[in-house]
C-alpha positions as CSV (number, residue, x, y, z in Angstrom):
1,M,-4.6,28.2,-7.7
2,K,-4.9,24.9,-8.8
3,T,-7.9,23.6,-10.3
4,D,-9.8,20.3,-9.0
5,S,-8.9,18.8,-12.5
6,Q,-5.2,18.7,-11.5
7,Y,-5.8,16.9,-8.3
8,I,-5.9,12.9,-8.4
9,Y,-7.8,10.6,-5.7
10,S,-6.9,7.3,-4.3
11,F,-9.3,4.6,-3.7
12,E,-11.4,3.4,-0.9
13,P,-9.8,1.2,1.4
14,I,-10.0,-2.6,1.2
15,V,-10.7,-3.9,4.9
16,P,-11.4,-7.6,5.3
17,Y,-13.4,-8.5,8.4
18,K,-10.9,-9.0,11.4
19,A,-8.0,-7.6,9.3
20,K,-4.7,-8.1,11.2
21,I,-2.4,-5.9,9.1
22,L,-2.8,-3.0,7.3
23,I,-0.5,-2.1,4.3
24,L,-0.2,1.5,3.3
25,G,1.2,2.8,0.0
26,S,1.5,6.4,-1.1
27,M,-0.8,7.0,-4.1
28,P,-1.9,4.9,-6.9
29,S,0.0,5.0,-10.3
30,V,-1.6,6.6,-13.3
31,L,-2.0,2.9,-14.6
32,S,-3.8,1.8,-11.4
33,L,-5.8,5.0,-11.4
34,E,-7.0,4.0,-14.9
35,K,-7.7,0.4,-14.2
36,Q,-9.2,1.4,-10.9
37,Q,-6.9,-1.1,-9.0
38,F,-4.4,-1.1,-6.4
39,Y,-1.1,-1.9,-7.7
40,G,-2.7,-2.3,-11.4
41,N,0.5,-1.8,-13.1
42,A,1.8,-5.2,-13.9
43,Q,5.4,-4.1,-13.6
44,N,4.8,-3.4,-9.7
45,R,5.7,-6.3,-7.7
46,F,3.4,-5.8,-5.0
47,W,0.8,-8.8,-5.8
48,N,3.8,-11.1,-6.8
49,V,5.7,-10.9,-3.4
50,L,2.3,-11.4,-1.5
51,F,1.3,-14.3,-3.3
52,F,4.9,-15.9,-3.0
53,L,5.2,-15.1,0.7
54,L,1.9,-16.7,1.5
55,E,2.4,-19.7,-0.8
56,Q,-0.7,-18.9,-2.8
57,R,-1.5,-18.9,-6.5
58,P,0.6,-16.9,-8.8
59,A,-0.7,-13.2,-8.8
60,D,-1.3,-13.4,-12.7
61,T,-5.1,-13.7,-11.7
62,S,-8.2,-11.4,-11.9
63,Y,-8.3,-8.4,-9.7
64,D,-11.4,-9.8,-8.0
65,D,-9.4,-13.1,-7.1
66,K,-6.5,-10.6,-5.6
67,L,-9.1,-8.8,-3.6
68,K,-10.3,-12.3,-2.1
69,F,-6.7,-13.3,-1.4
70,L,-6.5,-10.2,0.8
71,H,-9.9,-11.0,2.6
72,K,-8.8,-14.5,3.2
73,N,-5.4,-13.5,4.6
74,K,-6.8,-10.6,6.7
75,I,-4.7,-7.9,4.9
76,A,-6.2,-4.3,4.7
77,L,-5.0,-2.2,1.9
78,W,-5.0,1.6,1.5
79,D,-2.9,4.6,0.6
80,V,-1.8,7.3,2.8
81,I,-2.7,10.1,0.5
82,K,-6.6,10.6,-0.3
83,S,-5.7,13.3,-3.1
84,C,-2.7,15.3,-4.4
85,V,-1.3,16.9,-7.5
86,R,1.0,14.4,-9.3
87,P,2.1,14.7,-13.1
88,G,2.9,11.2,-14.0
89,S,3.4,8.4,-11.5
90,L,6.7,9.5,-9.5
91,D,6.3,9.7,-5.7
92,S,8.9,12.7,-6.0
93,N,6.3,14.7,-8.1
94,I,3.7,14.6,-5.5
95,S,2.5,18.0,-4.0
96,A,-0.5,19.3,-2.2
97,E,-1.1,16.0,-0.6
98,Q,-4.2,15.4,1.7
99,P,-4.3,12.6,3.8
100,N,-6.9,9.7,4.1
101,D,-8.2,9.0,7.7
102,I,-5.8,6.4,8.6
103,N,-6.7,7.1,12.1
104,G,-10.2,6.7,11.6
105,L,-9.8,3.3,10.0
106,V,-7.3,1.7,12.4
107,E,-9.9,3.0,15.3
108,V,-12.6,1.2,13.5
109,N,-11.0,-2.0,13.0
110,Q,-9.1,-2.7,16.2
111,T,-7.9,-6.2,15.1
112,I,-5.2,-4.3,13.1
113,T,-2.1,-4.7,15.0
114,H,0.7,-3.8,12.4
115,V,1.2,-1.3,9.9
116,F,3.5,-1.9,7.1
117,F,4.6,1.1,4.7
118,N,5.2,0.1,1.1
119,G,8.0,2.6,0.5
120,T,9.5,5.6,2.2
121,K,6.9,8.1,0.7
122,A,4.2,6.2,2.4
123,K,6.2,6.7,5.8
124,A,7.3,10.4,5.2
125,V,3.4,11.4,4.3
126,Y,2.2,9.2,7.3
127,E,4.7,11.0,9.6
128,K,3.8,14.3,8.3
129,H,0.2,14.1,9.1
130,F,-0.3,11.5,12.0
131,D,1.5,10.2,15.3
132,Y,2.3,6.7,15.8
133,K,-0.2,4.7,18.0
134,N,1.2,2.8,20.9
135,N,-0.9,-0.3,20.4
136,L,0.2,-0.7,16.6
137,T,3.5,-2.0,15.4
138,Y,4.8,0.0,12.3
139,T,7.5,-1.4,9.8
140,L,8.9,0.3,6.6
141,L,9.2,-2.0,3.6
142,P,11.0,-1.5,0.5
143,S,8.8,-0.1,-2.4
144,T,7.3,-2.8,-4.6
145,S,7.5,0.0,-7.5
146,P,9.0,-1.0,-10.8
147,I,11.0,2.2,-10.6
148,P,14.6,0.7,-9.7
149,R,16.0,1.0,-6.0
150,K,19.6,1.3,-5.0
151,N,19.1,-1.6,-2.3
152,I,16.4,-3.8,-3.9
153,R,17.4,-4.8,-7.3
154,N,15.1,-7.9,-7.9
155,I,11.9,-9.7,-6.8
156,D,14.1,-12.2,-4.4
157,D,15.4,-9.1,-2.4
158,L,11.9,-7.7,-1.9
159,I,10.5,-11.2,-0.9
160,T,13.5,-11.2,1.7
161,A,12.6,-8.0,3.1
162,W,8.8,-8.3,3.1
163,A,9.1,-11.8,4.8
164,I,8.3,-10.1,8.4
165,L,4.6,-9.4,6.9
166,K,4.3,-13.2,7.6
167,D,5.1,-13.0,11.1
168,A,2.4,-10.2,11.6
169,L,-0.2,-12.5,10.4
170,Q,0.6,-15.3,12.8
């Protein structure tokens, strides 16, 4: 039996007033957990992609400024996994995952109309624990993780793939 010390835990959600979209990751990386910041690994391209798409300041700003950016743009952020066992930061090493209450978050925040998955692991875990809701649109986006992916090799490819997010904010 695994002891509690082997488990890692995700963060509380960031949910702006009248959020329009929800971006779901899988589980914060080791570095993100140490920093207590969503996408705290500077190698992760999440913040750079969002800032570029929404024509804002570069993402080399404080975490507080990044959170203000999410609030200003009505973007909610959370992870599908509440707790799991995962040596290192690779999604492929995740086991014994327990989901966050995604349905509860969406029910309380009915202004959310679109859910974006940041990578296939987030989508797969969501599908394992939840059903798709008819009143929401779901979109799988390529992961912003620094781990090389076969189809997304550079930030320009990510920006192109994530551009659909802008439409959901209209």
